[in-house]
ZANU-16567 format. One line per 2 residues: their letters; for each residue x negated, y, z of C-alpha. Coordinates in pm, whole numbers. Each point is the difference from the previous one (the first is absolute). Last residue first. Example, Ala and Ser with C-alpha at 12.3 -4.5 7.8 and 13.67 -1.06 7.14 Angstrom:
// residues 2
SA) -1367:-106:714 ~ 137:-344:66
***
This chain:
// residues 509
VI) -843:-556:-359 ~ 275:102:232
RL) 336:-199:-132 ~ 338:210:-83
ME) 303:-171:180 ~ 293:61:-199
YP) 354:92:105 ~ 384:-124:-46
GS) -36:-30:-402 ~ 114:235:-301
NA) -366:101:-144 ~ -249:201:218
SE) 102:-164:346 ~ -58:224:299
TL) -308:-57:208 ~ -150:-228:251
VF) -357:64:-3 ~ -211:-348:-72
GP) -307:-156:188 ~ -191:-352:-127
TW) 164:-308:96 ~ -18:-266:253
PK) 294:-233:5 ~ 4:-17:285
LG) -87:373:93 ~ 145:196:-261
YI) -36:345:-9 ~ 225:304:-27
LV) -67:352:12 ~ 320:219:52
RG) -90:368:-36 ~ 52:314:211
QR) -341:29:121 ~ -65:-380:14
DL) 261:-167:137 ~ -51:-448:18
LR) 176:-213:-109 ~ -145:-380:39
IH) 114:-323:-176 ~ 11:-351:139
IS) 128:-251:-232 ~ 82:-376:144
AL) 10:128:336 ~ 44:-215:307
SR) -338:118:188 ~ 104:306:-85
VP) 308:14:226 ~ -149:-80:347
AL) -278:246:-62 ~ 311:292:-135
LT) 278:-49:260 ~ -221:215:291
SQ) 44:310:-204 ~ -314:225:-94
SR) -32:-81:-373 ~ 379:55:-32
II) 226:-299:-146 ~ 235:-62:-323
AI) 28:-375:-20 ~ 171:-141:-298
LH) 135:-299:-24 ~ 50:-256:-242
LH) 289:-279:35 ~ 156:-330:-65
NQ) 62:-17:372 ~ -77:-237:269
GL) -412:-49:-80 ~ 27:394:28
TA) 167:72:298 ~ -221:-304:177
RL) -299:185:-127 ~ 124:333:124
SA) 96:-117:362 ~ -356:-227:50
PL) -150:348:-111 ~ 205:247:227
SA) -86:-232:353 ~ -358:210:70
AV) 218:313:-75 ~ 263:-130:274
EA) -300:-95:219 ~ -187:335:-41
TI) 359:164:120 ~ 284:144:-282
PT) 222:138:217 ~ 375:-219:60
KM) 215:247:68 ~ 231:-31:-328
AI) -42:364:-51 ~ -375:-40:71
AL) -54:-275:-183 ~ 149:140:-291
SE) -207:308:-21 ~ -294:-224:-31
VG) 129:-228:-274 ~ 68:362:-198
SG) -347:105:106 ~ -116:-357:-178
SM) 201:38:-290 ~ 177:-279:-136
TV) 87:-34:-390 ~ 156:-350:-39
LG) 80:-116:-372 ~ 164:-296:-116
PP) -97:-282:-282 ~ 239:-108:-218
GG) 272:-270:77 ~ -30:-340:148
VV) 88:89:368 ~ -51:364:-19
GG) 272:205:50 ~ 144:-166:318
KL) -275:-44:127 ~ -85:346:49
WR) 340:112:129 ~ -39:-248:258
SI) -333:57:97 ~ 77:393:25
EN) 299:-43:179 ~ -91:-202:300
DD) -44:-358:146 ~ -354:-93:-149
PD) -181:85:340 ~ 241:-274:128
RA) 127:81:368 ~ -102:-120:315
PD) -356:188:-22 ~ 231:338:16
PA) -100:320:-207 ~ 261:240:-42
PM) 295:-23:-310 ~ -52:164:-307
SR) 360:60:-127 ~ 3:339:224
LS) -326:137:-120 ~ 179:65:-404
IL) -59:-170:-228 ~ 108:273:-305
SA) 86:-122:-388 ~ 386:52:119
LR) -87:361:189 ~ -171:54:-380
TK) 321:-79:-229 ~ 182:190:217
SG) -166:299:-15 ~ 104:319:226
GR) 200:6:295 ~ -247:-228:262
LG) -313:-1:-192 ~ -204:233:229
RE) 84:-176:265 ~ -75:-331:-168
LQ) -338:84:-118 ~ -129:102:337
GS) 72:-296:146 ~ -374:-53:120
VD) -73:-254:-255 ~ 303:-31:-241
LV) -96:-274:-189 ~ 33:65:-362
RF) 174:-281:-224 ~ 43:-60:-404
VD) 148:-260:-160 ~ 375:-43:28
SL) -38:346:196 ~ -9:188:-317
HG) 313:-155:-190 ~ -41:-59:-328
PL) -183:131:-282 ~ -334:157:136
RA) -15:407:-140 ~ -383:24:29
EE) 37:332:163 ~ 190:-158:314
IP) -309:-209:74 ~ -226:327:-26
GW) 242:204:279 ~ 94:-268:185
ID) -344:26:233 ~ -103:340:-35
DA) 320:160:-3 ~ 125:-203:331
SL) -321:175:170 ~ -336:-75:63
AS) -170:9:344 ~ 159:-294:141
SP) -266:-199:-202 ~ 220:-260:-247
IV) 84:-348:88 ~ 112:-87:-378
LV) 169:-304:-72 ~ 36:-71:-369
RG) 193:-326:-238 ~ -96:-154:-299
GT) 206:-24:-340 ~ -250:154:-223
RL) 118:379:30 ~ -36:-42:381
AH) -341:-111:-27 ~ -77:270:-277
VK) 141:277:245 ~ -219:-88:299
AP) -320:-42:-209 ~ 74:336:-167
YL) 103:157:366 ~ -345:-119:179
LH) -258:286:-131 ~ 244:281:10
QV) 141:-113:335 ~ -442:43:92
VE) -24:314:-137 ~ 353:133:211
EP) -226:-147:354 ~ -223:295:-63
VD) -412:-154:45 ~ -126:216:260
EG) -99:-277:290 ~ -141:-237:-262
LE) 237:-274:-175 ~ -71:-405:-3
LL) 278:-113:-237 ~ 1:-394:80
TL) 143:-260:-241 ~ 101:-307:101
GG) 66:-352:-167 ~ 282:-260:-12
VP) 52:154:-343 ~ -332:157:-120
LR) 13:362:-91 ~ -133:73:-362
GF) -376:100:-40 ~ -181:248:189
AE) -120:218:-297 ~ 132:-37:-314
AF) 338:-73:176 ~ 20:329:197
SR) -42:130:-352 ~ 242:-165:-143
SG) 264:73:248 ~ 287:-166:94
PW) -158:-210:272 ~ 77:-331:-189
MF) 65:-302:196 ~ -207:-313:-8
GP) 79:-352:74 ~ -30:-76:-384
LP) -112:291:-233 ~ 242:226:-201
DS) -173:119:-333 ~ 165:374:-86
EP) 124:117:354 ~ 162:308:-60
EV) -155:358:138 ~ 217:176:222
QG) 85:317:-175 ~ -92:363:139
RS) 48:114:380 ~ -64:346:-155
IK) -176:201:265 ~ 145:389:111
SY) 164:-166:364 ~ -334:-169:77
PR) -179:324:9 ~ -309:15:-201
LP) -302:-170:138 ~ -327:173:-145
EI) -174:-17:-284 ~ -215:-249:-157
CQ) -285:40:-288 ~ -16:-186:-281
FK) -345:37:-219 ~ 38:-190:-256
AG) -279:-342:-71 ~ 282:-214:17
EV) -19:47:397 ~ -165:232:65
TY) 190:45:325 ~ 87:351:258
PY) 43:84:313 ~ 22:399:51
SA) -101:251:234 ~ 33:376:83
NG) 363:16:-96 ~ 197:299:-83
IR) -314:197:-50 ~ 102:372:-175
IG) -201:50:-298 ~ -195:327:-117
RL) -319:-113:197 ~ -8:-437:-13
KP) -212:-123:310 ~ -26:-261:198
LF) 256:-234:-224 ~ -51:-369:111
LW) 55:-303:-232 ~ -24:-346:191
RE) -50:-390:-90 ~ 68:-280:157
LR) -208:-304:15 ~ 144:-294:250
DN) -174:-201:278 ~ 250:216:204
VQ) -85:302:-91 ~ -351:35:-245
ER) -31:338:-132 ~ -62:193:-324
RT) -1:342:-17 ~ 70:280:-242
VV) -115:375:44 ~ 208:310:-191
VG) -171:339:15 ~ 140:300:-165
NV) -87:353:-56 ~ -423:-81:-59
LY) -202:252:153 ~ -19:-159:315
DL) 16:-359:-40 ~ -236:88:-263
QT) -296:71:332 ~ 47:-367:60
QA) 178:-223:228 ~ -55:-386:9
ET) 180:-281:-168 ~ -266:51:-323
EL) 77:-153:-328 ~ 136:337:-102
VL) 271:-22:-302 ~ 44:356:-94
IL) 374:170:-166 ~ -51:310:-122
HT) 364:177:-151 ~ -58:213:-273
PS) 90:327:-82 ~ -319:123:-136
RA) -295:233:133 ~ 76:-144:368
MW) -244:-336:-158 ~ -299:216:-12
RL) 13:113:373 ~ 87:-337:89
LM) -343:-147:-199 ~ -224:272:121
RE) 129:-49:350 ~ -41:-385:-36
LE) -365:38:-197 ~ -75:223:308
AR) 69:-246:256 ~ -180:-277:-182
DL) -325:185:-11 ~ -117:198:-352
GI) -402:115:24 ~ -146:-311:-198
VA) -65:-127:-356 ~ -331:-189:92
HR) 98:-249:-224 ~ 105:-232:343
SR) 193:249:158 ~ 204:41:-317
RG) 62:-368:-39 ~ 91:-10:393
LF) 254:329:-19 ~ 152:-176:-268
HE) 83:-324:125 ~ 103:149:356
VL) 217:202:-158 ~ 165:-261:-244
AD) 22:-263:262 ~ 123:207:306
WS) 297:155:-248 ~ 105:-318:-79
DV) 292:-16:-205 ~ 4:356:-75
VL) 363:86:-86 ~ 123:274:-209
TS) 309:141:-62 ~ 191:299:-223
PG) 231:267:7 ~ -45:215:-303
DS) -242:316:-108 ~ -346:-102:-33
PL) 110:-370:-116 ~ -191:-291:167
RS) -255:-178:-274 ~ -303:152:91
YA) 42:11:330 ~ -65:-415:35
EQ) -280:46:-299 ~ -150:256:285
VP) 77:-210:299 ~ -180:-309:-189
PP) -332:210:-82 ~ -73:89:375
LT) 63:365:76 ~ -314:220:-57
LF) 122:53:-368 ~ 323:221:179
ES) -237:241:221 ~ -150:80:-297
LS) 283:112:-141 ~ 130:137:276
EK) -284:225:17 ~ -12:34:-377
EH) 327:168:43 ~ -86:208:311
SG) -374:148:-196 ~ -144:164:326
PE) -285:-238:-14 ~ -171:-102:-285
YA) 88:-311:-160 ~ -334:-226:-68
IT) -22:-155:322 ~ 380:-117:36
AQ) -47:-130:-361 ~ -347:-213:82
AA) 215:-186:278 ~ 333:-89:-215
AN) -269:-123:-250 ~ -155:-223:197
SI) 294:-127:112 ~ 113:-41:-322
GH) -307:-199:-79 ~ 61:-242:293
LS) 351:-109:-37 ~ -63:-100:-346
IE) 1:-341:3 ~ 229:9:297
ME) 277:108:-167 ~ 201:-322:-26
SA) 10:-73:312 ~ 170:313:96
DV) 337:-172:-159 ~ 195:360:-21
VQ) 376:-182:-93 ~ 333:198:-148
IA) 275:-85:148 ~ 261:-31:-242
TS) 305:298:-36 ~ 308:-101:164
GN) 171:-373:-14 ~ 58:-14:358
EG) -162:-332:-65 ~ -330:101:-116
LW) -198:-171:280 ~ 196:-335:121
PF) -314:-202:-220 ~ -158:109:320
ER) -353:-272:-29 ~ 62:-58:-372
AL) 0:324:-98 ~ -248:116:201
EA) -221:-275:-42 ~ 24:145:-393
SS) -44:366:107 ~ -365:-108:202
VR) 15:-56:400 ~ -203:155:251
NT) -167:314:-114 ~ 340:152:-61
LL) 121:356:-112 ~ 343:-30:-38
VR) 224:290:-193 ~ 374:122:-8
TG) 74:241:-192 ~ 362:95:28
SA) 203:-91:286 ~ -97:-261:337
AE) 142:-293:115 ~ -176:-236:-194
LL) -348:205:97 ~ 101:-43:375
AL) 96:-356:-37 ~ -352:-12:-148
GL) -174:161:312 ~ 183:-219:217
TS) -128:-332:-215 ~ -368:132:67
KG) 75:89:382 ~ 125:-382:49
SG) -186:-46:304 ~ -261:-253:-142
PP) -248:214:102 ~ 57:234:341
GR) 168:323:-66 ~ 15:358:-168
IL) 230:140:-211 ~ -89:401:-41
MS) 257:247:-198 ~ -56:338:-158
QP) 197:245:-182 ~ 46:244:-300
GP) 270:-66:-58 ~ 379:60:103
LQ) 141:-193:209 ~ 213:-318:-123
LF) -284:-287:56 ~ -6:123:385
KR) 357:-58:-4 ~ -36:-353:-144
LE) -246:-33:320 ~ 196:83:214
EP) 304:-230:-76 ~ -214:-303:30
LR) -110:-159:-341 ~ 113:-310:-136
VV) 303:-26:193 ~ 149:-296:191
SS) 299:71:264 ~ 16:-62:313
M) 309:-152:232
***
């Protein structure tokens, strides 16, 4: 599972480096550069100053109400637009000062250089301590410097170009232990990429007709870059990035979230995050989880266990047709942790699709063995035999008549393994007949079916035609992204719960 953090570890460490340090944030409009700049200010220590020509102090407080939540010193704002009236006069004074000073005086040259900088920069610098940590974010440097140089040229104050002005800015800022962060509107590399200590690139992309945001770290001097890319969202006007999946063994399963307002004809998925994104599970319907090639099986089990536990707690029965890649602990562990009353085998069954589970359980847990449906109890196909005359059908019907709905989770790879074990391979003809079989099962039993099928499987197309809910899961650089195809939803990233729930789905906006 992935965890959500306000800033990647690499950027947090960069802010902890002794100043002076310099960094660029560049990317296309609307990619979250300003929100990232504010997140860096929020995480920084010491004096924090935002130089902006984009929003006023009032707009900043309205658009980003979370600023100052960490209880540290308030962020000071220098609004460049408020200095517009005096800009021309100050620029002329700086130019005159450059001419008046005699060469050979280091102090005079330094003062002349400072007075040549844009007045808003002078104002922001005057608020930074000379002997303590500080952070200055300029948003945006492109707009500020182009406006400043444009006014100089219109008033015949020449002799300074952008490249020299940027070198001058970095030289002057190096006089104090500050972190200077420049937000650029241009995506192309400039001389600043080589002069600064760090470069951060933000991008927004359309993948599967959904928005994705990605942060890239091409350069951070003095910092080991463990992960060079992070997906992120600006949900709630907060910059939130997603770290790579942690080992499943280190993730707490959390608590199954109760259903506050039961709806007749629907089952509760055990997670508010799931219900808010995709709705509840219709009784007599099918949910299709379409998995990309690299999505771990353990992550899928984490998604499903809240629904299983809730069904069992409310009196329903649960049947699992697992992937042959899952171990007995993967299958039974979450259910056993729920500490359900009574005998587990009365309400929970697992079909042994390959015979491996039965062999592994011999001499072990009697509870698990009692809830196992072995291959020996599954008769080979016979046209003369009633298709419902098998242990699975009898067990399901014995528990659902007039009672709470049951839940079946069916792995496509498990079905394929079962077919191979029973020497009835899934041909195109067999796959084509699957919708009718599933429809009959759903019609005869009071339950919901969740099918977990890989995108490359021949079973995907026939099952898709029956799906009431269709969700696609993809692995993107070690994170699991979730897209609702039916119903259509924006993209989500599967993350650990910040509270006590089993998981959260963080919307990408």
